C-alpha positions in Angstrom: 0.0 0.0 -0.2 1.4 3.4 -1.1 1.6 6.1 1.4 -0.3 9.4 0.8 1.6 12.6 0.9 -0.2 15.9 1.9 0.9 19.2 1.1 0.2 22.1 3.4 0.4 25.6 2.1 0.9 28.5 4.3 0.5 32.2 3.3 2.4 34.8 5.5 2.3 38.3 5.0 5.2 39.8 3.4 5.9 42.1 6.3 5.7 39.4 9.0 9.0 38.6 10.5 9.6 34.7 10.1 13.4 34.4 9.4 16.0 34.3 12.1 19.2 36.2 11.2 21.1 33.2 9.9 18.3 32.5 7.4 17.8 36.1 6.3 21.6 36.5 5.8 21.8 33.4 3.6 18.6 34.5 1.7 20.3 37.8 1.2 23.8 36.3 0.5 25.1 38.4 3.5 27.0 37.8 6.6 24.9 37.9 9.7 27.1 40.5 11.1 26.3 42.8 8.1 22.7 42.6 9.0 23.5 43.6 12.5 25.4 46.5 11.2 22.8 47.6 8.9 20.2 47.4 11.8 22.6 49.7 14.0 22.7 52.1 10.9 18.9 52.1 10.7 18.8 50.6 7.4 16.7 47.7 8.4 14.6 47.2 11.2 13.7 43.5 11.9 10.7 42.5 14.0 11.4 40.9 17.3 10.3 37.7 19.2 9.1 38.0 22.7 12.5 36.8 23.7 14.2 39.3 21.6 15.4 37.3 18.7 15.7 39.3 15.5 12.8 38.1 13.0 13.2 39.2 9.4 10.4 39.4 6.7 10.3 38.9 3.2 10.3 42.5 2.8 13.2 42.8 4.8 15.1 40.2 2.6 14.1 42.4 -0.3 15.4 45.4 1.3 18.7 43.8 2.2 19.0 42.7 -1.6 18.3 46.5 -2.6 21.2 47.6 -0.3 23.6 45.0 -1.5 22.5 46.0 -5.1 23.2 49.8 -4.3 26.4 49.0 -2.7 28.0 46.7 -5.2 26.6 47.3 -8.6 26.3 51.3 -8.2 29.2 51.7 -5.7 27.4 53.7 -3.1 28.6 53.8 0.5 26.1 53.5 3.2 25.4 57.2 3.5 24.5 57.2 -0.2 22.2 54.1 0.4 20.4 56.0 3.1 19.8 58.9 1.0 18.7 56.7 -1.9 16.3 54.5 0.2 15.0 57.6 1.8 14.4 59.1 -1.7 12.5 56.0 -2.8 10.4 56.0 0.1 9.5 59.8 -0.6 8.7 58.9 -4.2 6.4 56.0 -3.2 4.4 58.4 -0.6 4.4 61.0 -3.4 3.0 58.4 -6.0 0.4 57.2 -3.4 -0.8 60.9 -2.7 -0.7 61.4 -6.3 -3.2 58.3 -7.1 -5.5 59.5 -4.1 -5.7 62.9 -5.7 -6.6 61.4 -9.1 -9.2 59.2 -7.6 -10.7 62.5 -5.7 -10.7 64.4 -9.1 -12.4 61.6 -10.7 -15.1 61.5 -7.8 -15.5 65.3 -8.3 -15.8 65.2 -11.9 -18.4 62.7 -11.7 -20.3 64.8 -9.0 -20.1 67.9 -11.2 -21.5 65.9 -14.1 -24.3 64.6 -11.9 -25.1 68.5 -10.6 -24.9 69.5 -14.2 -27.4 66.8 -15.3 -29.8 67.8 -12.5 -29.5 71.6 -13.3 -30.2 70.9 -17.0 -33.1 68.5 -16.1 -34.5 71.6 -13.9 -33.9 73.9 -16.8 -35.9 71.7 -19.1 -38.8 71.9 -16.5 -38.7 75.6 -16.4 -38.7 76.0 -20.3 -42.0 73.7 -20.3 -44.0 76.2 -18.3 -42.7 79.3 -20.0 -44.6 80.4 -23.1 -43.0 83.2 -25.2 -45.4 86.4 -24.8 -47.5 84.9 -22.1 -48.1 86.9 -19.1 -48.1 85.0 -15.8 -50.7 86.4 -13.5 -49.6 86.7 -9.8 -52.3 87.4 -7.2 -51.4 89.1 -4.3 -52.8 89.1 -0.9 -54.5 92.6 -0.4 -54.8 92.3 3.1 -52.9 94.6 5.4 -49.6 93.2 7.0 -49.1 93.3 10.5 
């Protein structure tokens, strides 16, 4: 009788700390001491377990790879890396803000179209009640006002 093999898939949020420093270092192709140094410089901020163990997320590993790319391929020092990462973060925020403003502009344009349609409908109603050259009789209350 053949044994049945089952596979379990677990989905983990990209920002959840799951890798210990040795695994994260291996995934990023760096020495664990380099990760400690990057943490001390504020380039990376791993999560911590209740006992204080560093836990790196998939996003952390991607950031480590980006740092390595900036230093090896582009020859930046860590101060340059800090500046590039800061500018990339600012660019991301600006892009999110621009997208939010574009969404709001579309909402406002739709609201304007709706108001214009209501205005046009109200004008059409007024035109139906008006006849060129006809007088509209308005009766006034002749009683004295108090």
